[in-house]
C-alpha positions in Angstrom: 119.0 115.7 81.6 118.2 112.3 82.6 119.6 109.8 80.8 116.6 107.5 78.3 116.7 104.3 79.1 115.0 101.2 77.6 111.8 99.5 78.9 114.4 96.3 79.3 116.3 98.4 81.6 113.5 99.0 83.5 112.0 96.0 83.9 115.2 94.3 85.0 115.8 97.2 87.5 112.4 96.8 88.9 113.1 92.8 89.2 115.8 93.2 91.7 114.7 96.6 93.7 114.3 95.0 96.8 112.6 98.6 99.0 112.9 99.5 102.5 109.5 99.6 104.7 111.0 100.1 108.2 110.3 103.7 109.4 113.5 105.5 109.9 114.0 107.7 113.4 116.6 109.0 114.9 119.5 107.7 111.8 118.0 104.0 111.6 115.5 102.0 110.1 113.2 100.4 112.9 109.9 98.5 112.8 107.5 99.7 114.4 106.6 99.5 118.3 103.5 97.7 117.7 104.9 95.3 115.0 102.3 96.4 112.7 102.6 96.7 109.0 100.6 97.0 106.0 101.1 96.0 102.1 102.3 98.8 99.6 100.7 97.3 96.3 101.5 98.4 93.0 98.7 100.0 91.1 100.4 99.0 88.0 100.3 94.9 88.1 98.5 94.9 91.9 101.6 93.1 93.4 102.7 93.4 96.8 106.3 95.7 96.7 106.7 95.1 100.4 105.1 95.0 103.8 105.4 99.0 105.6 105.5 99.7 109.1 102.3 101.4 110.3 103.4 103.6 112.8 101.1 104.5 115.9 100.7 107.4 118.6 104.2 105.3 120.6 106.1 105.4 117.1 105.4 109.1 116.7 106.4 109.9 120.6 109.6 108.4 119.9 110.1 110.3 116.9 109.2 113.7 118.3 111.2 113.1 121.1 114.6 112.2 118.8 113.7 115.3 117.2 113.2 117.6 120.1 116.5 116.2 121.5 118.6 117.0 118.0 116.8 120.5 118.0 117.5 121.4 121.6 121.1 120.1 121.0 121.9 122.4 118.3 123.9 119.5 116.6 121.7 121.1 113.5 120.2 124.4 114.7 123.2 125.8 115.6 124.9 125.1 112.9 125.7 128.1 110.5 123.8 128.7 107.8 126.4 128.0 105.4 127.2 124.5 106.9 123.3 123.5 106.6 124.1 124.7 103.1 126.5 122.4 102.4 125.2 119.3 103.9 122.1 119.8 101.7 124.1 120.4 98.7 125.6 116.6 99.7 122.0 115.2 100.0 121.1 116.5 96.4 124.2 114.8 94.8 123.4 111.4 96.6 119.5 111.7 95.9 121.1 112.4 91.8 123.3 109.7 92.1 120.2 107.0 92.9 118.2 109.1 90.8 116.9 105.7 88.9 116.1 104.1 91.9 114.4 106.7 93.2 112.2 107.0 90.0 111.7 103.7 90.1 110.1 103.6 93.4 107.9 106.7 92.5 106.7 104.5 89.5 106.1 101.2 90.8 104.6 102.8 93.7 102.0 105.2 92.6 101.7 104.1 88.7 103.3 107.5 86.9 105.3 106.9 83.8 108.8 106.1 84.7 109.8 109.1 82.2 107.8 111.5 84.1 109.7 110.5 87.6 112.9 110.6 86.2 112.7 113.6 84.3 109.5 115.5 86.5 109.7 114.3 90.2 113.6 113.6 90.0 114.2 117.0 88.6 112.2 118.8 90.4 113.2 117.5 94.3 116.7 118.3 93.3 116.0 122.0 92.2 113.7 122.4 95.5 116.9 121.2 97.8 119.4 122.7 96.2 117.7 126.5 95.5 116.6 125.9 98.8 120.0 125.1 99.8 121.9 128.3 98.4 119.2 130.6 99.5 119.1 129.9 103.0 123.0 131.6 103.5 121.2 134.9 101.7 118.3 135.7 104.0 119.2 138.2 106.2 118.0 139.5 109.2 116.8 143.5 110.1 118.0 146.1 111.9 114.8 148.4 112.6 115.0 152.6 112.8 116.1 153.3 116.0 117.3 156.6 118.3 120.6 156.6 118.3 120.5 155.1 122.0 118.9 152.2 120.9 119.5 149.3 118.9 116.3 147.1 117.5 117.2 143.9 115.9 114.5 141.8 114.0 115.7 138.1 113.3 114.5 134.7 112.1 114.9 131.6 114.2 113.7 128.1 113.7 110.4 127.1 115.0 111.8 124.1 116.5 110.2 120.8 115.7 108.2 120.9 112.1 106.1 117.7 110.8 104.8 117.3 107.4 101.9 114.8 106.1 102.2 114.7 102.1 100.5 113.4 99.7 100.7 110.4 97.1 100.6 112.1 94.0 104.0 114.0 93.8 105.7 112.3 96.5 109.3 113.0 96.4 108.4 116.7 95.3 105.7 117.8 97.6 107.8 116.4 100.7 110.9 118.2 99.6 109.3 121.2 99.1 108.3 121.0 103.2 111.9 119.8 104.5 114.4 121.7 102.4 112.8 125.0 103.7 112.3 123.5 106.9 115.6 122.5 107.4 117.6 125.0 106.0 116.4 127.1 108.5 117.7 124.5 111.6 114.6 122.7 112.1 114.1 119.3 113.0 111.4 117.6 110.8 109.1 114.0 111.0 108.0 113.2 107.8 104.7 111.5 107.1 104.5 110.1 103.4 101.0 108.9 102.1 100.0 105.1 102.8 99.6 104.8 99.1 103.1 106.1 98.2 105.7 106.0 101.4 109.0 104.4 99.6 111.2 106.7 97.9 110.5 109.1 101.4 111.7 106.1 103.2 114.9 105.7 100.7 115.6 109.4 101.0 116.0 108.9 104.9 119.3 107.0 104.7 120.6 109.5 101.9 120.2 112.4 104.4 121.9 110.6 107.0 124.6 110.0 104.3 125.2 113.2 103.5 125.6 114.1 107.5 122.3 115.0 108.6 122.9 114.3 112.2 120.9 111.6 114.0 117.0 112.6 115.1 116.6 115.5 112.6 115.2 113.8 109.9 112.6 111.2 110.4 110.2 109.4 108.1 107.3 107.7 109.7 104.8 106.1 107.1 101.3 104.8 108.5 98.2 106.1 107.7 96.2 109.5 108.5 93.8 108.6 111.4 96.7 106.9 113.7 100.5 108.3 112.4 98.7 111.7 111.1 96.2 112.2 113.8 98.8 112.0 116.3 101.5 114.2 115.1 99.1 117.0 114.6 97.8 116.3 118.7 100.9 116.3 119.9 102.2 118.8 122.5 105.5 119.1 121.4 105.3 119.7 117.4 105.5 123.6 116.7 104.2 123.3 113.4 103.0 121.2 110.7 102.6 121.5 107.2 100.3 119.6 104.9 99.5 118.8 101.6 96.1 116.9 100.4 92.4 117.1 100.3 90.3 120.4 102.0 88.7 117.9 104.3 91.6 117.2 106.3 93.3 120.2 106.1 90.1 121.5 108.1 90.1 118.9 110.4 94.6 119.3 111.4 93.4 123.0 112.2 91.0 121.6 114.7 94.0 119.3 116.1 96.0 122.1 116.6 93.3 124.1 118.2 92.9 121.1 120.5 96.6 120.7 121.0 99.3 123.4 121.2 98.0 125.9 118.7 100.4 124.8 116.3 101.2 126.2 113.2 99.0 124.1 110.5 100.4 125.3 107.0 97.7 123.6 104.4 98.0 123.5 100.5 94.4 121.5 100.2 92.1 120.6 97.0 91.6 122.4 93.9 89.6 122.8 91.0 90.8 125.1 88.8 89.3 127.0 85.7 91.3 127.3 82.7 89.7 130.1 80.2 90.3 130.2 76.2 89.1 132.9 75.0 88.6 133.6 71.3 91.3 135.9 70.2 93.9 133.1 71.8 96.2 130.9 69.6 93.7 128.0 69.6 96.4 125.0 69.0 98.4 125.9 71.5 95.6 126.5 74.1 94.8 123.3 72.8 97.5 121.4 73.9 97.6 123.1 77.0 94.2 122.1 78.1 94.6 118.9 77.3 98.2 118.4 79.2 96.5 120.3 81.9 93.8 117.4 82.3 95.8 114.5 81.4 99.5 115.0 83.0 100.3 112.6 85.8 97.0 110.8 84.9 95.2 114.0 86.5 96.1 113.3 89.8 97.5 117.3 90.3 95.9 119.5 92.4 96.7 122.2 90.0 94.7 119.7 87.1 92.8 122.5 84.6 89.8 120.7 85.5 87.7 123.2 84.3 87.7 124.4 81.0 85.8 127.8 80.4 85.9 127.9 76.3 84.5 131.5 74.7 81.0 130.2 73.1 82.4 131.7 69.3 85.1 129.2 69.2 84.0 126.8 71.2 82.9 123.8 68.4 86.4 124.9 66.8 88.2 124.3 69.5 86.8 121.3 71.3 87.6 119.5 67.6 90.9 120.6 68.2 91.4 119.2 72.0 89.4 115.7 71.6 91.7 115.4 68.7 94.8 115.9 71.0 93.4 113.9 73.9 94.0 110.6 71.5 97.9 111.2 72.3 97.4 111.2 75.9 96.7 106.9 76.7 97.2 104.8 79.4 100.1 102.2 78.9 103.0 100.1 80.9 104.5 102.8 83.3 107.9 101.4 82.9 107.7 102.2 79.1 109.3 105.4 78.8 107.1 105.9 75.7 103.9 106.1 78.0 102.4 109.3 78.8 99.3 108.4 81.3 100.3 105.9 83.8 98.1 103.9 86.3 95.3 105.3 88.9 97.2 104.8 92.6 94.9 102.3 94.0 91.4 100.9 93.6 89.7 103.4 96.4 91.1 106.3 93.5 89.5 104.4 90.7 86.4 103.9 92.4 86.4 107.3 93.1 86.8 108.6 89.6 84.5 106.3 87.9 82.1 107.5 90.4 82.4 110.9 89.4 81.8 109.5 85.7 78.9 107.7 86.1 77.7 111.1 88.2 78.3 113.3 85.1 76.3 111.3 82.5 73.7 111.1 85.3 73.5 115.0 85.4 73.1 115.2 81.7 76.8 116.0 80.7 77.8 114.8 77.5 80.6 112.2 77.6 82.8 112.9 74.1 86.5 111.2 75.0 87.1 108.2 77.2 85.7 107.4 80.5 87.2 103.3 80.0 88.8 101.3 82.3 91.8 99.3 79.8 94.1 96.9 80.5 97.7 97.7 79.1 98.9 95.6 82.4 97.2 92.7 83.5 96.0 93.5 86.8 96.4 97.5 87.0 94.8 100.1 87.5 94.3 102.3 84.2 91.2 104.1 82.9 91.3 106.2 79.4 91.4 110.4 79.8 87.6 111.4 79.9 85.8 114.8 79.0 82.8 115.7 79.5 80.9 118.7 77.6 77.2 120.4 78.0 78.8 120.9 81.5 77.3 124.0 83.9 79.2 125.0 86.7 76.3 123.8 88.9 77.0 120.3 88.3 79.0 118.0 90.7 81.6 117.3 88.1 82.5 121.0 88.0 82.7 122.0 91.4 83.9 118.8 93.5 87.7 117.5 93.3 88.0 114.3 91.1 91.7 114.0 91.2 91.8 112.1 87.9 91.3 112.4 84.5 88.3 114.2 84.3 88.0 117.1 82.4 84.5 119.4 82.6 84.0 122.2 79.7 81.9 124.7 80.0 80.7 127.4 77.7 80.8 131.0 78.4 79.6 134.3 76.4 81.7 136.9 77.4 84.6 137.9 79.8 82.7 139.1 82.7 81.1 135.2 82.6 84.1 133.8 82.6 85.5 135.7 85.6 81.9 134.8 87.3 82.3 131.1 86.3 86.0 130.9 87.5 85.8 132.4 90.6 82.7 130.6 91.7 84.1 128.0 93.5 85.0 127.1 97.1 89.0 126.8 95.7 91.4 129.2 94.9 94.3 127.5 94.1 95.2 127.9 90.2 94.2 129.2 86.7 95.0 129.8 83.3 93.9 131.9 80.8 94.6 132.2 76.9 94.4 135.5 75.4 96.6 137.3 72.8 95.3 140.7 74.3 97.8 142.2 76.6 95.3 144.1 78.8 92.7 141.0 78.9 95.4 138.7 79.8 96.1 141.7 82.7 92.8 142.5 83.8 91.7 138.6 84.2 94.5 137.6 86.1 94.1 140.0 88.4 90.7 139.2 89.3 90.9 135.6 89.3 90.8 134.4 93.1 94.0 132.0 92.5 97.5 131.7 93.9 98.8 130.7 90.9 97.9 132.0 87.9 98.9 130.7 84.0 98.8 133.5 80.7 99.2 131.1 77.5 100.5 128.1 79.0 99.6 125.9 81.8 101.0 124.7 85.1 104.6 125.9 84.4 106.8 128.1 87.0 110.3 127.3 88.7 111.3 127.4 92.5 111.3 131.3 92.7 107.8 131.1 92.4 105.6 131.0 95.3 103.2 128.0 95.5 99.4 128.3 97.3 95.7 128.9 97.2 93.2 131.7 97.9 90.2 130.4 99.9 89.6 126.5 100.9 92.9 125.6 98.5 94.5 126.6 102.2 97.2 129.1 103.6 100.7 129.3 103.2 102.8 129.3 100.7 105.6 126.5 99.3 108.8 127.2 97.1 110.7 130.8 97.1 111.7 132.5 99.9 108.2 133.0 101.1 108.6 129.0 101.9 110.7 130.2 104.9 108.4 132.4 106.7 106.2 128.7 107.2 109.1 127.3 109.2 110.3 130.4 110.9 109.6 132.6 114.4 110.4 136.2 114.4 112.4 137.8 117.3 112.6 141.4 118.2 115.7 142.0 120.5 115.6 145.6 121.9 118.7 147.4 123.4 119.0 150.6 125.5 122.4 151.3 124.6 
């Protein structure tokens, strides 16, 4: 369990922190070849944390060449799985030893509460890296059922050079879900973090080298999607591309793959998850789940329970409980360990969320909680969690991903209507349902078109469960043994004896 540091401790550490902003290619920090940089600005107080290398196509070419060279030489790809495991576990130990620094970088860079950065993001990163490392030398290949004079082998091999483009809301965890299985399989890797939150990725790279990952095997290219991201997606020598982010960008990356070398593209995209509360549920537990499901991480969560579906007969009673609980989710200084709602990542995202709040009011939804900007820190970007009631599923706020703590409450009359509303979405990332009827729980969970379904809880799970979506929420799965499939080639080798 993370040590509970004081507000003063985190402020003091922040004052002494000097973040690294250069790219990391072939085992060392380097400036972008063109010398371009951009400011990374903290949403907590609008101060510039550091200048970050803005990588372009030329930098991508250098990184891909280094990754391909390391792969071809076999310095990592040809190690025994147990040897790769040992290095990855050492890397995890170094991350844990530097946990306070990494948590602070995460909070300063994208605004989440330090308590979440330290307990959720660090622990999630460590769990993903250690679990995946421990799994890799326990994956067996197969022997086909052949005639006695033949031998058929089915083997996994690393795919080669893997690139990943990851989002700003959980920078370390989302990156680790990609690089842990890719590296464990023996691939070489290029990480493009979001320009909104690149700092932890750059620090992780240095720790990777300290752990013993060979030069060229793990590279980090900060920059923008239309430059570094696009160049990676179009590169003829990148074998696979993993992405977490918006559905629109996921679609574009698949187009780029078709325009280049048909690289495998694995996407985890948007969500507009339904959280369904039936009349027979434990209403107190469901209300806690509903509030936390939209407010956690300032609502900047792809699986956020942003559509709350409530059965008519208990809706008034239930929403009174939810509104009361929302008062416990208040924006505060992200370096205060008692804060549970942090800053919104940047001005563009603040304007996006405010625009949706305006649209909700214009379309006739009733705002019953929040919706106002507040200033717990001068110069910061903070917004009260917001609840809209009297919403129907045709409204913009019920159909489009907002990526902020804006809850749309929709009433339903029976199970069939709840399922119809829940599945009436282009997305299918996650869903929740609350009921004390075991048969209903199984029946509804089976019929929900979503990659993750939570029953009488919201947004729980561990590394043993795959994560990904149906429909336009993407393809492929992160976490669990299924993640190895994305970064493997399956080869059939047949012998005549």
